[in-house]
C-alpha positions in Angstrom: 68.2 97.5 90.3 67.0 100.4 88.1 68.9 101.5 85.0 70.0 104.6 86.8 73.1 104.1 89.0 71.4 106.1 91.9 67.7 106.0 91.5 65.8 109.0 92.9 63.5 106.9 95.0 63.7 103.8 97.1 60.2 102.9 96.2 57.2 104.1 94.2 53.7 103.0 95.1 51.7 102.7 91.9 47.9 102.9 92.2 48.2 104.7 95.5 44.8 106.2 95.4 42.9 102.9 95.1 41.1 101.2 98.0 44.1 99.1 99.0 46.7 101.5 97.7 45.8 104.3 100.1 46.3 101.8 103.1 49.7 100.8 101.6 50.6 104.5 101.6 49.5 104.8 105.2 51.6 101.8 106.2 54.7 103.0 104.2 54.7 106.4 106.0 55.3 104.5 109.3 58.7 103.5 108.0 59.8 106.5 106.0 62.9 108.1 107.4 62.7 106.3 110.7 65.8 105.0 112.5 67.1 101.7 111.1 64.5 101.8 108.2 66.0 101.5 104.7 63.1 103.6 103.3 64.5 107.1 102.8 62.6 108.3 99.8 59.2 107.5 98.5 56.9 108.7 95.6 53.3 108.1 94.8 52.2 107.4 91.2 49.0 107.1 89.3 46.8 108.7 86.6 45.2 111.4 88.8 47.5 113.7 90.8 44.5 115.2 92.6 43.4 111.8 93.9 46.9 111.0 94.9 47.1 114.3 96.9 43.9 113.4 98.6 45.3 110.0 99.5 48.3 111.6 101.1 46.1 113.9 103.2 43.9 110.9 104.2 47.0 108.8 105.2 48.5 111.5 107.4 45.4 113.2 108.7 44.9 115.1 110.9 48.6 116.0 110.6 49.8 117.8 107.5 51.2 115.5 104.8 55.0 115.3 104.3 56.5 116.5 101.1 56.3 113.4 98.9 56.6 113.6 95.1 53.4 112.8 93.1 54.2 111.3 89.7 51.8 110.8 86.8 51.9 107.4 85.1 49.3 105.4 83.1 49.4 101.7 82.4 48.1 102.5 78.9 51.3 104.6 78.3 54.3 102.3 78.4 56.9 105.1 78.1 55.4 106.7 81.2 55.8 103.4 83.1 59.4 103.0 81.9 60.2 106.5 83.1 58.7 105.7 86.4 60.6 102.5 86.8 63.9 104.1 85.8 63.6 106.5 88.8 63.2 103.8 91.6 64.7 100.7 93.1 61.3 99.1 93.7 57.7 99.4 92.4 54.8 98.4 94.7 51.9 97.7 92.3 48.4 98.1 93.7 46.6 98.4 90.4 44.2 95.5 89.9 42.6 93.4 88.5 46.1 92.4 87.5 45.0 90.3 84.5 43.7 93.5 83.0 46.3 96.0 84.2 49.3 94.2 85.5 51.5 93.2 82.6 52.6 96.6 81.3 54.0 97.3 84.8 55.9 94.0 85.0 57.2 94.6 81.4 58.5 98.1 82.4 60.1 96.9 85.5 61.8 94.0 83.7 62.9 96.3 80.9 64.6 98.8 83.3 65.9 96.2 85.8 63.7 97.6 88.6 62.3 95.3 91.3 58.6 94.6 91.5 56.2 93.5 94.3 52.4 93.3 94.1 49.3 92.1 96.1 47.9 90.0 93.3 46.1 86.7 94.0 45.3 85.9 90.3 46.8 82.6 89.2 46.5 83.2 85.5 48.4 86.5 85.7 51.1 85.2 87.9 51.8 82.1 85.9 51.7 84.1 82.6 54.2 86.6 84.0 56.5 83.7 84.9 56.2 82.2 81.5 56.7 85.5 79.6 59.2 87.3 81.7 61.3 84.9 83.8 64.3 84.7 81.5 64.5 88.4 80.8 64.0 89.4 84.4 66.8 87.0 85.4 69.1 88.6 82.8 68.2 92.2 83.7 68.4 91.7 87.4 64.7 92.5 88.0 63.1 90.6 90.9 59.4 90.1 90.2 57.3 88.8 93.1 53.5 88.6 93.2 51.1 87.7 96.0 53.0 89.7 98.7 49.8 90.3 100.7 47.1 88.3 102.4 47.3 86.3 99.1 49.5 84.3 99.8 52.0 85.0 102.5 50.0 83.8 105.5 49.4 80.5 103.7 53.1 80.1 102.5 54.7 81.1 105.8 52.0 79.4 107.9 52.7 76.1 106.0 56.5 76.6 106.5 56.0 77.4 110.2 53.9 74.2 110.7 56.3 72.1 108.6 59.3 73.3 110.7 57.6 72.0 113.9 58.1 68.4 112.7 61.6 68.0 114.1 64.0 65.1 114.0 62.6 62.0 112.3 59.0 63.3 112.4 57.5 64.2 109.0 54.2 65.8 107.9 52.0 64.2 105.3 49.2 66.7 104.9 48.7 70.2 106.3 45.2 71.6 105.9 44.6 75.4 106.5 41.3 76.6 107.8 40.6 80.3 107.3 38.2 82.1 109.7 37.3 85.7 109.0 36.0 87.5 112.1 34.5 90.8 113.0 32.9 92.6 115.9 30.7 94.5 113.3 30.1 92.7 110.0 32.5 91.3 107.5 32.9 93.4 104.4 35.5 92.4 101.8 37.5 94.2 99.1 35.5 94.5 95.8 38.7 94.0 93.9 38.9 90.5 95.3 35.3 89.8 94.1 36.1 91.2 90.6 39.3 89.1 90.4 37.3 85.9 91.4 34.7 86.6 88.7 37.4 87.2 86.0 39.2 84.1 87.3 36.1 82.0 86.4 35.9 83.7 83.0 39.5 83.0 82.2 39.8 79.5 83.7 40.2 78.0 80.2 43.2 80.3 79.5 44.9 79.2 82.6 44.4 75.5 81.7 45.8 76.3 78.2 48.8 78.1 79.6 49.6 75.2 82.0 49.3 72.6 79.1 51.9 74.6 77.2 54.4 74.8 80.0 56.9 72.0 81.1 55.7 70.2 84.2 57.5 71.3 87.4 59.0 68.6 89.7 56.9 67.7 92.7 58.4 67.2 96.1 58.5 63.7 97.6 56.1 63.6 100.5 56.3 60.6 102.9 53.2 58.4 103.2 50.2 57.8 101.0 48.3 60.7 99.4 45.5 61.8 101.7 41.9 61.1 100.8 39.7 64.0 99.6 37.4 63.9 102.6 33.9 65.2 102.9 32.6 68.4 101.1 31.6 70.0 104.4 33.8 69.2 107.4 33.3 69.8 111.1 36.7 70.5 112.5 35.8 70.2 116.2 39.3 70.9 117.5 39.2 74.5 116.3 35.4 74.9 116.4 34.7 75.4 112.7 32.6 74.1 110.0 34.6 74.3 106.8 34.4 73.9 103.0 37.2 73.9 100.4 38.2 77.4 99.3 39.3 77.7 95.7 41.9 80.4 96.4 45.4 81.0 94.9 47.1 79.8 98.2 47.2 76.1 97.4 48.8 76.6 94.0 51.3 79.3 95.2 52.4 77.0 98.0 52.8 74.2 95.5 55.0 76.6 93.3 57.2 77.4 96.2 57.6 73.7 97.1 58.3 72.9 93.4 61.0 75.6 93.4 62.5 74.1 96.5 62.5 70.6 94.9 64.6 72.1 92.1 66.8 74.1 94.5 67.0 72.1 97.7 69.1 74.8 99.4 66.9 77.6 98.2 67.7 80.4 95.7 71.2 81.8 95.8 71.5 85.6 96.5 73.0 87.8 93.9 76.0 88.7 96.1 75.4 86.9 99.4 78.0 86.3 102.1 79.2 82.8 103.2 77.3 83.3 106.4 74.1 83.9 104.6 74.5 80.9 102.4 74.8 78.7 105.5 71.8 80.4 107.1 69.7 80.0 103.9 70.6 76.3 103.5 70.0 75.6 107.2 66.6 77.2 107.0 65.4 75.2 104.0 66.8 71.9 105.5 64.1 72.3 108.2 61.2 72.8 105.8 59.5 69.4 105.1 57.1 69.4 102.2 53.5 68.2 102.7 50.2 68.0 100.7 48.4 71.3 101.3 44.9 72.5 101.0 42.8 75.5 102.2 39.3 75.6 103.5 37.2 78.5 104.7 35.5 78.0 108.0 32.7 79.5 110.0 31.3 78.7 113.5 27.9 77.7 112.1 26.7 75.3 109.4 24.4 78.2 108.1 27.6 80.2 107.4 28.9 77.4 105.3 25.7 77.3 103.1 26.1 81.1 102.7 29.7 80.6 101.5 28.6 77.9 99.1 25.8 80.1 97.7 28.3 82.8 96.8 30.6 80.2 95.2 27.7 78.9 93.1 26.7 82.4 92.0 30.3 83.2 90.9 30.9 79.8 89.4 27.7 79.8 87.2 27.3 83.4 86.3 31.0 84.1 85.9 31.0 81.8 82.8 29.2 84.2 80.5 29.3 87.9 79.9 25.8 88.9 81.0 26.3 86.9 84.2 29.6 88.7 84.8 27.9 92.0 84.3 25.2 91.1 86.8 27.8 89.9 89.4 29.9 93.1 89.0 26.9 95.4 88.9 25.3 94.0 92.1 28.2 92.5 94.1 26.4 93.0 97.5 23.4 91.0 96.4 25.3 88.1 94.8 27.8 87.9 97.7 25.0 88.1 100.3 26.5 91.3 101.6 30.1 90.4 101.9 31.4 92.5 99.0 30.5 96.2 98.4 31.7 98.4 95.6 32.7 101.1 98.0 34.4 98.6 100.4 34.2 98.5 104.2 34.0 101.6 106.4 37.1 102.5 108.5 35.2 101.2 111.5 34.4 97.9 109.8 38.1 97.6 108.8 39.3 98.2 112.4 36.8 95.6 113.8 37.8 92.8 111.5 40.5 90.1 111.9 41.4 86.7 110.6 42.7 83.4 112.0 44.3 80.8 109.8 44.6 77.4 111.5 47.1 74.8 110.1 46.3 71.3 111.1 49.2 69.1 110.2 49.0 65.3 110.2 52.0 63.0 109.7 54.3 60.5 111.2 56.4 60.5 114.4 59.1 58.7 112.4 59.7 58.8 108.7 60.1 55.0 108.6 56.4 54.6 109.5 55.4 56.4 106.4 56.8 53.7 104.1 55.0 50.8 105.8 52.1 50.3 103.4 48.7 51.5 104.7 50.0 53.1 107.9 47.9 56.0 109.0 49.4 59.3 110.4 50.1 58.9 114.1 50.9 62.6 114.9 49.1 65.9 114.7 50.5 69.4 115.0 48.2 72.5 115.0 49.6 76.0 114.4 47.9 79.3 113.8 48.5 82.6 112.0 46.5 85.5 113.2 46.2 89.1 112.2 44.0 92.2 111.6 41.5 92.7 108.7 42.9 90.9 105.6 42.6 93.4 102.7 43.4 96.8 104.1 45.5 96.1 107.2 47.2 92.7 106.9 48.0 93.1 103.1 49.7 96.5 103.5 51.7 95.2 106.6 53.0 92.2 104.6 53.7 94.2 101.4 55.7 96.8 103.3 57.7 94.3 105.2 58.6 92.5 102.0 59.6 95.9 100.5 61.8 96.7 103.4 63.6 93.4 103.1 64.1 94.0 99.4 65.6 97.4 100.1 67.8 96.3 103.1 68.8 92.8 102.1 68.9 92.9 98.3 72.3 91.1 97.9 70.9 88.1 99.8 68.0 87.7 97.4 68.1 86.3 93.8 69.6 88.5 91.1 66.3 88.4 89.2 63.4 86.3 87.9 59.7 85.8 88.6 59.0 84.0 91.8 56.4 83.3 94.5 57.1 85.1 97.8 57.8 82.0 99.9 60.9 80.8 98.0 62.4 84.3 98.1 61.6 85.5 101.6 61.5 82.1 103.4 65.1 82.3 104.9 64.8 86.1 105.6 63.4 87.6 108.8 60.0 88.2 107.3 58.2 86.0 109.8 59.8 87.9 112.7 58.9 91.3 111.1 55.3 90.2 110.6 55.2 89.1 114.3 56.4 92.6 115.4 53.8 94.3 113.2 50.6 92.4 114.3 50.6 89.2 112.2 51.4 86.4 114.7 52.5 82.8 114.5 51.7 80.3 117.3 52.0 76.6 118.0 48.7 75.5 119.4 49.2 71.8 120.1 51.3 68.7 119.3 49.5 65.4 119.9 49.7 61.7 119.1 46.8 60.4 117.1 45.2 57.2 118.4 43.4 54.9 115.9 
């Protein structure tokens, strides 16, 4: 909670005039002052009040915009950020790349005891924030949660959904996620994602250095032998995709949640939760069975895979030196073979895009089989998460539902600290809320594997 006993606003959207920020504003207005919504007051914040006013007009057009306060704040001006945070219960941070601009916002939230959610998918930033601010956030009662968008809630909740289908004595060994991006027009992705990927390559050594300096987290016990790496390019016939490994944040964030669950088998206690909620939380986590996890990106054609690998090679090679990074960021459309554009997708391209994320779980029909030497998995469960365009539709839907849970169920959530979304929101009704808002979870098949 904020320093003020009664903050002026339930939430403030920072960076509201950016590409993703304006869609977050549009999504938030759906829940402002509606029956049963905890969102009663909202403000927009950023450096340029004129752009913020234009965002509000865009988000409500053709209707006139509601009277929503517009606040000036600049990440290079820490006092302005502290003033901002002291006026609200929750900050939604949409200002990226986060490794460049995120820390001052986290610092201000922690200092004032305000809660913080963002749409970051940058591992070095997230792990550095946990290392630098966890203890103070826990002390001040500030809940700091990154990756509350397409990175990495579909992966986290998709894994948990698949894991919970392994009932009774059945246990998963490995769950592989296959991401398929689809469009009736053409796929155009968020330039911020491209910029973050380029900077991620540039800062890979810093991430390694940070990890070496941190104590190792406990790893969950997963029944059965570790799975083999498998081929570089895979043809997953069951879901009709060619696939290649995707070096995204999802795998690491899922591992962080499973690590936190290993340390806290009943989940994280709420700051003032009821006995009923304690039972519900512990019952939920008792049904989540850990598994090895990986993510691949898939397309319907082998040619599409070579296109993906070409983009990966460009980013991996050119991202290592400054002139290469300049080239990548100056000509994103060329080096991403048309997938990333500086001005982002058109409204029509956004509306026509969607995603499917398939989760293929392999494991054992009985835990006892897993301990019998070289036994191979004898059971497969396939589930799927599906939703609209990832950057401008799915991400705002997820961020807003996370925010509404923080506002309405705060006592059931941890007092404070820096966490991935899965370990905090797992036992809440986030999955049901996403289902109601267009991000769906389905069981596709459960089969025995014959060898």
